[in-house]
C-alpha positions in Angstrom: 68.4 49.7 -52.1 70.7 50.5 -49.5 73.3 48.3 -51.2 76.5 50.0 -52.2 77.1 49.5 -55.9 80.6 49.3 -57.6 81.6 52.4 -59.3 81.7 51.1 -62.7 78.4 49.2 -62.4 75.2 51.1 -63.3 72.3 50.8 -60.8 70.2 49.2 -63.6 70.7 45.9 -62.3 68.2 46.6 -59.6 65.4 46.8 -62.0 62.2 47.8 -60.5 63.3 47.3 -56.9 64.0 43.7 -57.6 67.4 42.5 -57.0 68.9 39.2 -57.7 71.2 38.3 -54.8 73.4 35.3 -55.2 73.3 35.1 -59.1 76.6 34.4 -60.7 77.5 34.0 -64.3 76.9 30.2 -64.1 73.2 30.8 -63.4 72.2 32.9 -66.5 72.1 32.1 -70.3 75.6 32.3 -71.8 74.3 34.0 -75.0 72.2 36.8 -72.9 75.1 37.3 -70.8 77.7 37.8 -73.6 75.4 40.2 -75.2 74.7 42.2 -71.9 78.4 42.4 -71.1 79.3 43.4 -74.6 76.7 46.4 -74.3 78.1 47.2 -70.9 81.7 47.5 -72.4 80.6 49.4 -75.4 78.4 51.7 -73.4 81.1 52.3 -70.8 83.7 53.6 -73.6 86.6 52.5 -71.5 87.5 49.6 -73.7 90.5 50.3 -76.0 89.5 49.1 -79.5 92.3 48.5 -82.0 92.2 50.5 -85.4 92.3 47.4 -87.5 89.1 45.8 -86.2 87.1 46.5 -89.5 89.8 44.6 -91.7 91.0 41.7 -89.6 90.2 38.1 -90.1 89.4 36.1 -87.0 91.5 33.0 -88.1 93.2 31.6 -91.2 90.4 29.8 -92.2 88.0 32.8 -92.6 87.6 34.5 -95.8 86.3 38.0 -94.6 86.3 40.1 -91.6 83.3 39.8 -89.2 80.0 41.4 -90.4 79.1 42.7 -87.0 81.0 46.0 -86.4 80.8 45.2 -82.5 82.5 41.8 -82.8 85.4 43.0 -80.6 83.1 43.7 -77.8 81.4 40.5 -78.2 84.9 38.5 -78.4 85.8 40.7 -75.1 82.5 39.5 -73.5 82.9 35.8 -74.6 86.5 35.8 -73.4 85.6 37.3 -69.9 82.9 34.5 -69.7 85.4 31.8 -70.4 87.9 33.1 -68.0 85.3 33.2 -65.2 84.4 29.4 -66.0 88.0 28.2 -66.5 89.9 30.2 -63.9 93.0 31.2 -65.8 93.8 31.0 -69.5 96.4 32.3 -72.0 96.6 33.2 -75.6 97.1 29.6 -76.7 94.0 28.3 -74.9 91.8 31.3 -76.2 93.0 30.2 -79.8 91.9 26.6 -79.0 88.4 27.9 -77.7 87.8 29.6 -80.9 89.1 27.0 -83.3 86.7 25.6 -85.9 86.7 22.7 -88.2 88.0 23.8 -91.7 86.3 22.2 -94.5 88.1 21.2 -97.9 85.0 20.2 -99.9 85.5 16.4 -100.5 89.1 16.4 -98.9 89.1 15.6 -95.0 88.5 18.4 -92.7 91.0 19.8 -90.4 90.9 21.8 -87.2 92.0 25.5 -87.4 92.8 27.7 -84.5 91.6 31.2 -83.9 93.9 34.2 -84.4 96.8 34.6 -81.7 96.9 38.3 -82.5 93.0 38.8 -81.8 93.3 36.8 -78.7 96.3 38.6 -77.5 94.6 42.0 -78.1 91.3 40.9 -76.4 93.2 39.9 -73.3 95.4 43.1 -73.4 92.1 45.1 -73.6 90.6 43.4 -70.6 93.8 43.8 -68.8 93.6 47.6 -69.4 89.9 47.6 -68.0 91.6 45.7 -64.7 89.0 43.0 -65.3 92.0 40.3 -65.9 95.4 40.3 -64.7 98.4 38.2 -65.6 98.9 35.1 -63.5 102.1 34.2 -61.8 102.1 30.8 -63.8 101.6 32.5 -67.0 98.1 33.4 -68.8 95.6 35.7 -67.3 93.0 35.3 -64.6 89.9 37.4 -63.6 90.4 39.9 -61.0 88.1 40.4 -57.9 86.9 43.6 -59.6 86.1 41.9 -62.8 84.4 39.1 -61.2 82.3 41.5 -59.2 81.4 43.3 -62.5 80.5 40.2 -64.1 78.2 39.0 -61.3 76.5 42.5 -61.3 75.7 41.9 -65.1 74.6 38.4 -64.5 72.2 39.7 -61.8 71.0 42.2 -64.3 70.3 39.6 -67.0 68.7 37.3 -64.4 66.4 40.2 -63.2 65.4 41.3 -66.8 64.5 37.4 -67.5 62.6 37.1 -64.1 60.6 40.5 -64.5 59.8 40.8 -61.1 
């Protein structure tokens, strides 16, 4: 309990006096981590959400905008998770991550990339939070501040799963 917490991190990751030292993003379930990080980003209120989030399609192969009204927070959390694992990535590689096989009925399927505009806005929003920074080789990479926040949230997820 004498451990100093980062300013943006809530003391909730020390649940019931149970801390999870040495837990990183790689040690927890991806889906649970992305949900927890999205909730953290929404609760903090610091993430700049564009006005068009309720009308945009996430790719050319989509017909409608996402049903979940919190999709931008989930996309930010997923992008941060990918940057944690990959190291550095740019807009083009984020569109490859979110590509989907576009089906044409009886015709052959084709791969369709995700939206560059959405990927760019997600990276800009994370850059505004100082979780990522521009890399000298191009693209974005996770900052030490962002890595510390992600590791803290993964400790929170691991502690919730362990239920000390």
